[in-house]
N, C-alpha and C positions, 0 to 999 in steps of 0.2 A: 328170901331176899328179893325185893322188887327190882325189876329191870328198868333202867333209866331210858325213857322213850327217845331221848336225844342220842343215845348210843346205839340205836338199832341200825343194822345194815339192811335197809329195805330191799335193795337189789338182791342181796344174798338170800334173804328170807323168801322173796318172790320165787327165785329159782328153786329153793328148797321145796316150797309148796307145789310147784309144777312137777318136780321130780317125784314127789310123794304121790301126787295124783296119778301120774303115769304108772307108778308101781302099785296102785290101788291100796295104798297104805293109809290114806285119809278116808275114813268111812263116811261117805255121803250117799244116802239113798238115791239111786238113779231114778229116772222116769220109769214108772211101770211099763213093761213091754207093750201092753195093749194101748196104753195112753200114748206112748211114743209112736206106735203104728198109726193110730188115729190122727195124731198131729201131722205126721208125714203125709198121710193120704189127703188130709184136708188142705195142705199147702201145695199139693200137686197143681201144676198150671191148668190142668183140666180135671178137677176133682169129680169123682163119682160119689154122689150122696148115698146111693145104695151100698157101695163098697165100704164107705165110712161106717154106715150102720151095721154092716155085717161084721166088721172088725170090732166095733165097740161092744157088740152084744156078747163078746167073749169074756168081758169083765162086767159082771152084774152091777158092781158098785159104780163103775164109770157110766154104764148105761142109765142107771137110776139118776145119777148126777145130771146127765144131759137132758133127760126127760123133765126133771125138776126145773132146770133152768129154762127150758123151752116153754114151760107152762107159765112162767112169770110174764113172758111176752104174750102168749096166746090167751091167757085168761082176761087180759085187759080188753081183748076183742070179743069176749064172750065165748071163747073156744076152750077146749081142753085136749091136751095131747096125751094119748095113752100108749103109743107104741114108739119104738126107737126111730124108725124111718121117718115118721112124721116130725119127731123132735129134731132130727138132723136137718130135715127140709125147712122147718120153721127157723132154725138158727142160721143155717147157711154154713158153707165150708169154713169161711174165715173166722166166724165166732166159735165154731166147733174147735178150731185149733187153739183159740184162747181158752175155751172151757176145758179141753184136755190138759193143757199146761197148768191151769188153775188146780185141777184135780191132782196132778202130780205134785205140785207144791204143797198142797194140803197133806198129802201122804208123807212128804219129806218132813214137814213140821211135826207130824204125829210120831215119826220115828226118831226124833231128836229131842226127847223129853227134857234133857238137861238145859236146853236153851229155848224151851217151848214159849215162855212168856215173851222173850225178846223177839223171837221169830214171828209169833202171831201178830205182835204190834207192827213189825216190819211188813208183814204180808198185807195188813189192812192199809198201811200207808202206800204200799206199792199199787194196790187197786185204785186208790184215789189218784195217784200220779198217772196210772194207765188211762183213767177216764179223761184226765186233763190232756194227755197226749193225743187221745182220739179227737177231742174237740179242736186242738190246735192243728192237727193234720187235715181236718176238713177244709181248711182254707187254702190248701196247696194240692192241686189236682194230681201231681206226680207222686204224692204220698198216699198210701193205703191206710185209712184210719184204723182198721182192725189190726194192721201190723204195728201201728203206733201204740195201740192199746196193749198188745202183747209185749212190746218193748218195755213199756212202763211196768208191766206185771213182773218181768224177770230182771229188772235193772239192778236189783240188790242181791242177786243170787250168789254173789261171791261171799256174802256175810257168813252163811252157814259153813262154807268151806274153811274160812279163817277161824271160826269158832272151834271147829273140829280139829284143825291143825294145832291149835294151842294145847290140845290135850296131849299131843306128842311132844310138845315143847313147853312144859309147865312154867318155865321162867317168863314166858310171854303172856301168862294169864293175868299178871298184874294190870290193874285198871289203865294206867297211863300207857303202858306198852300195847295193850290190846286195842285201845281206842286209836292209837297211832297207826297200828296195822290196818284197822278197818278203814281209816281215812285214806291211807296211801294205796291200799292194795285191793279193796273190794271191787273196784272197776276192772282192772286188768285180770284179776283172778276170776271174776264173774264171766268175762268174755272168754277166757280159756275154757271154763266149764261148759259154756253154751256151745262152743265149737266142738267140744268132745261129745256133746249131746246132739250134734248135727243140726243145730239151729241155723237159719239163713245167716250168711255172713253180715248182711246189713244190720241185723239185730245185734249180733255179737259186737260189731264195730261201734254201734251206737252206745252200747253199755260201756265199752272200753274208753270212749272219748267224752262221756257225758259230764265230766267235771272240768273240761277245758273250754271255757267260754271264748277264748281268743284264737281258736284254730281257724285257718282259712281266711277268706275275705268276705266283706259284706256283699260282694257282687255274686258270690257262688249261690247255687240253688240250695235251699234249706234241705236238710236230711233228718233222719230219725234221731240222730244225736242232738241236733238243735232243738227238736221238739221235746226231747227228754230233758234237756237243760232247762228250757222255759217252764215245763211242767213242774219240775222239782223246785224251781224258784217260786212257783205259785204267783206268777207275775200279776201285779195290779198297776194301775196308773202311777201310784206312788213309787213302786219299786223300779218301774221303767225310768221315771224321772230321775232317780238317784244315779243312773248311769249317764245321763245327758251331760255334755254333748258327745261323750265318747261311748256310745252304745256298743257293747262287745259284738264282734262279727256274728257269733252264733245267734244272738237275739236280733240283730239288724236283718239277718237273712229271712227271718220270719215276718218281717214288715208288721210288727205288732203295733196296733193303734188303739184308739178309744173303743172300737167295736170288737176288740179281740174276744174270742169265745173262751169261756171258762167252763169247768165242770158244772157249775150252777145253772148255766144256760140249758143244760140237757135235762133239767128237772121239770120243764114245762110241757104239759100234754100237747101244746100247740107246736112244739119243736119236732122236726122230722126224725131226730135221733133220740126221742124220748125213750124208745125201746132200749137203747144202749145204756141209758141211765138206770133203767129198771134192771137190766141184765147185770150191771155192775153192783147194784144194791143186792141182788140175789147172790152174787159171788161173795160179797162181804158177809152175808148171813149164813153161807154154807159151811 
């Protein structure tokens, strides 16, 4: 019997999911230990590239992943990376954090075969959104573009939690009920999971608020949540005009204008961030 989506008690279901997560009853593959250590070392205020390489070499698959990604950038310059320390040095600590998280997400998708097709499509979309986040963050000196890229990459991490949750509550597997849950809960549940995984709070908060276009005021400084909102909308001149004259605060804070960056602008070899575009293409192909 299908559950009517209008009859769902979203608040109660959210609490149920959080309680089951705390009790480890929702089976979600965690970030592999080595990848987690690499990400934490890479986000240290004073990261040691040698220490990052030392940690990464404990997981041959992760090490190979990092070398492969670094060569995407290096080969364009006629170079070839053959060892892990050089790979870490080429990418830098911030992109290493992105690469380690990407590796962990790929591992998660591989371990959830029941939802593999949906999660693969979502993963590809998240990479595209992450690249747009990077481009938008470039315009605001107080934001770190690589952090914005990471935010886009993990913004939908609540989806696999909800998909796994419905295995424990089969009545919620009906299409209407499931889609309602995903729409209402993927953001707060994703933020909950990221905090459990010890992600920086500004990333978890961005994921939590990324569907609220009207929070705050237009005079506030833009944050990663604003960048994520704009990236998801895939703003063009036409979509911005559709909000005029009442541009939502989250978009007004970004001061988007005719010269706004998009992911397409990163595809030009003359662009200083061409390497990021190549890096993201490599992530999509991995």
